[in-house]
C-alpha positions in Angstrom: -15.3 -9.4 -4.5 -14.0 -12.6 -6.0 -11.9 -12.3 -9.2 -10.7 -15.0 -11.9 -10.7 -18.9 -10.8 -8.3 -21.5 -11.9 -9.6 -23.8 -14.5 -10.1 -27.5 -13.5 -8.1 -29.1 -16.4 -5.0 -29.1 -14.5 -6.0 -32.3 -12.4 -3.6 -35.2 -13.1 -1.5 -33.0 -15.2 1.1 -31.4 -12.6 4.0 -33.0 -10.7 5.0 -29.4 -9.2 2.3 -26.9 -8.2 4.8 -23.9 -9.5 3.6 -24.5 -12.6 0.4 -23.0 -11.5 1.9 -20.6 -8.9 3.5 -20.4 -5.4 6.0 -18.0 -3.7 9.9 -18.2 -4.5 12.5 -16.3 -2.4 15.5 -14.9 -3.5 18.3 -12.4 -2.7 18.9 -9.4 -4.9 22.9 -9.2 -6.2 23.3 -5.9 -7.9 23.1 -2.4 -7.6 21.6 -0.6 -4.5 19.4 -3.5 -3.7 22.6 -5.9 -3.5 21.8 -8.4 -0.4 18.1 -7.4 -0.1 15.6 -10.5 0.4 12.8 -10.7 -1.5 9.8 -13.1 -2.4 7.8 -13.5 -5.6 4.3 -14.3 -5.4 2.3 -15.6 -8.5 -1.4 -16.1 -8.5 -1.3 -18.0 -11.5 -4.0 -15.5 -13.2 -1.5 -13.3 -14.9 -1.2 -11.2 -11.4 2.5 -11.4 -10.0 4.1 -9.4 -7.1 7.2 -9.0 -5.5 7.5 -8.6 -1.6 10.6 -7.1 -0.3 11.0 -8.9 3.0 13.9 -6.6 4.0 11.7 -3.6 3.6 8.9 -4.3 6.0 7.8 -6.8 3.8 6.8 -4.1 1.3 5.4 -4.9 -2.3 7.4 -3.1 -5.1 7.1 -4.5 -8.7 3.4 -5.7 -9.5 2.3 -7.2 -13.0 -1.1 -7.9 -14.6 0.2 -10.0 -17.6 2.2 -7.6 -19.4 0.9 -4.7 -17.8 3.0 -2.8 -14.9 0.6 -1.7 -12.0 3.0 0.2 -9.7 5.2 3.1 -10.2 9.0 2.7 -9.4 11.2 5.4 -8.5 14.5 6.0 -10.0 16.5 4.3 -7.5 13.9 1.4 -7.1 14.5 -1.1 -4.2 17.5 -0.2 -2.2 18.6 -2.2 1.1 17.1 -0.8 4.3 18.7 2.1 6.0 17.7 1.8 9.7 18.8 5.4 10.2 17.1 7.3 7.3 14.8 9.1 10.2 15.9 12.5 9.7 14.4 15.2 7.7 13.4 13.8 4.1 16.0 11.4 4.1 13.3 8.9 4.2 12.9 9.8 0.1 16.3 8.5 -0.5 15.0 4.8 -0.2 11.7 5.4 -1.5 11.3 2.8 -4.3 7.5 3.8 -4.7 6.4 0.5 -5.6 2.3 -0.8 -5.1 3.0 -0.4 -1.2 5.2 1.3 1.0 4.2 1.2 4.6 4.4 4.5 6.6 4.7 4.5 10.4 4.5 3.0 12.9 4.5 5.9 15.1 4.4 8.7 12.6 3.4 9.4 9.2 3.6 13.1 7.4 6.6 15.6 7.2 9.4 15.5 9.5 8.9 17.3 12.9 10.6 18.2 16.0 8.8 18.8 19.5 9.2 18.0 23.6 8.4 14.2 22.2 11.4 13.8 19.7 12.6 14.4 16.6 10.6 12.5 13.8 11.8 12.1 9.9 9.4 11.8 6.9 6.9 8.9 7.4 8.7 7.1 9.9 10.8 4.4 10.4 9.1 1.2 9.6 9.7 0.8 5.8 13.5 0.7 6.4 12.9 -2.4 9.1 13.8 -6.0 7.7 11.1 -8.5 8.7 12.2 -11.8 10.1 10.2 -14.3 8.5 8.0 -16.7 10.6 6.3 -18.8 7.6 6.0 -19.5 4.2 3.1 -21.7 2.9 2.8 -22.8 -0.5 -0.1 -23.9 -2.2 -1.0 -27.6 -2.6 -3.6 -27.7 -5.6 -3.3 -31.6 -5.4 -4.5 -31.4 -1.7 -6.9 -29.0 -2.7 -5.4 -26.2 -0.8 -4.8 -23.1 -3.1 -4.2 -20.4 -0.7 -0.5 -19.4 -0.1 0.8 -17.0 2.2 4.0 -15.4 3.9 4.4 -14.1 7.8 6.8 -12.1 9.0 7.7 -9.7 12.2 8.7 -6.3 11.6 10.2 -4.7 15.0 10.3 -1.2 15.4 11.9 -1.1 18.5 14.5 1.4 20.7 16.0 -0.1 24.3 14.5 2.2 27.1 11.9 3.6 24.5 8.7 2.3 22.5 8.7 -0.9 21.4 6.5 -1.4 18.2 5.9 -4.6 16.5 4.1 -5.2 13.0 3.1 -8.7 12.4 2.1 -8.8 8.4 0.9 -11.6 6.5 0.5 -11.5 2.9 -1.6 -13.9 1.1 -3.2 -14.9 -2.1 -5.1 -17.7 -3.7 -4.0 -19.8 -6.9 -6.4 -18.6 -9.8 -7.6 -15.5 -7.6 -6.2 -12.2 -9.0 -6.2 -10.6 -5.4 -3.9 -9.7 -2.8 -4.8 -9.9 0.9 -3.1 -8.1 3.6 -3.3 -8.7 7.6 -1.5 -6.4 10.1 -1.4 -6.5 13.7 0.5 -3.8 15.6 1.2 -4.8 18.9 2.9 -2.5 21.9 5.4 -4.9 23.1 6.9 -2.1 25.6 6.3 -1.5 29.0 4.9 1.9 28.4 2.1 3.8 26.6 3.1 4.1 22.8 1.8 6.7 20.0 0.9 4.8 16.8 0.0 6.0 13.4 0.1 4.0 10.3 -0.6 4.9 6.3 -0.5 2.4 3.5 1.2 4.3 0.7 0.1 2.5 -2.4 1.8 4.1 -5.6 0.2 3.2 -9.1 1.9 4.2 -12.1 1.8 3.9 -16.2 0.4 1.7 -18.0 -2.6 1.1 -15.6 -2.2 5.1 -14.9 -2.1 6.9 -18.0 -3.9 10.1 -19.4 -8.0 9.2 -19.1 -7.6 6.6 -16.1 -10.1 7.1 -13.6 -9.3 7.8 -10.1 -12.1 5.8 -7.8 -13.1 7.2 -4.5 -15.9 8.8 -3.0 -16.6 10.7 0.5 -16.0 14.1 1.8 -12.5 15.9 1.0 -10.3 18.8 1.7 -7.3 20.0 -0.2 -4.1 19.4 1.7 -2.8 23.1 2.4 1.1 23.2 2.5 1.6 26.8 2.2 0.6 27.5 -1.4 -2.8 27.4 -3.7 -3.8 23.8 -4.6 -4.5 23.6 -8.1 -6.2 20.2 -8.7 -8.1 19.6 -5.7 -10.5 22.5 -6.0 -14.3 22.2 -6.7 -15.4 22.0 -10.4 -11.9 20.8 -11.2 -11.8 16.9 -12.9 -9.2 15.5 -10.3 -10.7 12.1 -11.1 -9.0 11.5 -14.3 -5.5 11.4 -14.9 -3.8 14.0 -16.8 -1.0 14.3 -19.2 2.3 15.0 -17.6 2.2 18.6 -15.9 5.2 20.8 -16.6 4.5 22.6 -12.6 5.0 19.1 -11.2 8.5 18.6 -12.4 10.9 18.3 -9.3 8.7 18.5 -5.9 5.5 19.4 -7.8 2.6 17.4 -6.3 -0.9 17.9 -4.7 -2.9 16.1 -2.5 -6.7 15.6 -0.8 -7.6 14.0 2.7 -10.5 12.1 2.3 -13.4 10.8 4.9 -14.3 7.8 2.5 -18.2 6.7 2.3 -18.7 2.9 3.2 -21.4 0.4 2.3 -23.5 -1.3 5.1 -21.1 -3.5 6.4 -18.5 -0.3 7.2 -16.4 -1.1 4.2 -15.2 1.2 1.8 -13.4 0.8 -1.7 -11.0 2.8 -3.7 -9.2 2.0 -7.0 -8.4 3.0 -10.6 -9.8 1.9 -13.8 -8.1 2.2 -17.2 -11.1 1.8 -20.0 -8.3 1.5 -22.5 -6.6 -1.7 -21.2 -9.8 -2.9 -19.6 -8.7 -3.6 -16.4 -9.2 -2.1 -12.8 -7.5 -2.1 -9.3 -9.8 -2.3 -6.7 -9.0 -2.0 -3.0 -11.2 -2.5 0.0 -10.8 -1.5 3.5 -12.6 -1.6 6.8 -13.4 2.2 7.8 -13.3 1.3 11.5 -9.6 0.6 11.3 -8.6 2.9 8.5 -10.9 5.7 8.5 -8.9 8.0 6.1 -7.7 8.0 2.7 -5.2 10.3 1.0 -5.1 11.0 -2.6 -1.8 11.8 -3.8 -1.1 12.9 -7.5 2.3 14.0 -8.8 2.3 14.1 -12.7 6.1 15.2 -13.2 7.5 14.1 -16.6 9.0 10.8 -16.1 7.8 10.8 -12.6 4.1 10.0 -13.4 2.3 8.4 -10.5 -0.8 8.9 -8.4 -1.0 7.4 -4.7 -4.4 6.3 -2.8 -3.4 5.8 1.0 -5.4 4.3 3.5 -4.4 5.1 6.9 -5.1 5.7 10.7 -5.1 9.2 10.0 -4.0 11.5 7.1 -0.2 12.1 7.0 -0.5 15.2 9.1 2.4 14.0 11.5 2.4 13.0 15.1 2.5 16.7 16.6 -0.5 17.7 14.8 -2.7 14.5 15.6 -1.9 14.9 19.2 -3.2 18.6 18.9 -6.5 17.5 17.2 -6.7 14.5 19.7 -6.8 12.2 17.1 -3.5 10.3 17.8 -3.9 6.4 18.5 -2.1 5.5 22.0 -1.4 1.7 22.4 -1.2 0.5 26.0 1.6 -2.2 26.9 0.2 -5.5 25.4 -2.4 -3.6 23.4 -2.5 -4.5 19.6 -4.8 -3.5 16.5 -5.7 -5.6 13.3 -5.5 -4.1 9.9 -7.0 -5.7 6.8 -6.5 -4.9 3.2 -7.5 -6.5 0.0 -6.4 -5.6 -3.8 -8.5 -7.2 -6.6 -7.5 -7.3 -10.1 -10.5 -6.7 -12.2 -10.6 -7.4 -16.0 -14.2 -8.4 -17.1 -16.6 -5.7 -17.8 -18.9 -7.5 -15.2 -16.5 -7.1 -12.2 -15.5 -3.6 -13.3 -18.9 -2.4 -13.6 -19.6 -3.9 -10.3 -16.7 -2.1 -8.8 -17.4 1.2 -10.2 -21.1 0.9 -9.0 -20.2 0.1 -5.6 -17.5 2.9 -5.3 -20.5 5.3 -6.0 -21.8 5.1 -2.4 -24.1 8.2 -1.6 -23.2 10.0 1.6 -24.3 8.6 4.7 
């Protein structure tokens, strides 16, 4: 699903490839994010995004031209808080952003059982990365790819030792983000593993009338009260105006088993007709068989999440009870490949919408 291409007229006119795009690292110096390492990645197409190196290399700010794609929480980026794994402490450091990673051994609400105590959505998003490499584009040599690679260690002596090796890459001239993750068990005992990619989209991409695009079998999340949005006959695939009932903690979600194409890939995303742009995300169902659509339409806190995962966010205990919990043996690893494309031409948007209407198989 290739997007824009770099115009050829830059040849012999550059002395520094940063005029086209590339990766720039920095350290934030103010507010709750003070001292936090980041990397800005510019694709040269209007798509640019901020990778927070000290927060599991998650992606927070993301823009296409003047349009923000991501929802940002009021707090925004905060420095990592490694001990925020009790109850709902995780929310205090939740920047929202294009991507917040949940896991690596628990996704879902806080819980406690014979296997331990686990806070909301796990530890990984509060762990800084050890950066291994930054490769810049070299257009004069014909190399337009750029990528940054780091390792995030969710580790405890005498306990589980899971490691995430993450590579985020883009190509100058293409409005695409690629993420390749490898999770490996570095310990000497079997370790539980859950992973969820918490993509959070906001205004102006998400606005009244924006289409939320996914297809598959779904069920409303039940949290003890009726789910008003995700009901048969209700149009929960079009973003509404802000809802009074979503003030504070109001929210609803659906758990989805997505439909796939012949190659086993599934797509989801959003389409804003007024802006003439769409975000298309593609995944491998063998790697990430579940999608969660989170909708929170609060006033001043207007966001929808599209969250592929190894499991829906039901928690480690329930996944174990359902015999759906993944276990990694010592030395065993799993690979996850994700692609996010920004589409702005009618042809590409129509192709995405058509591809996303895969019939049930």
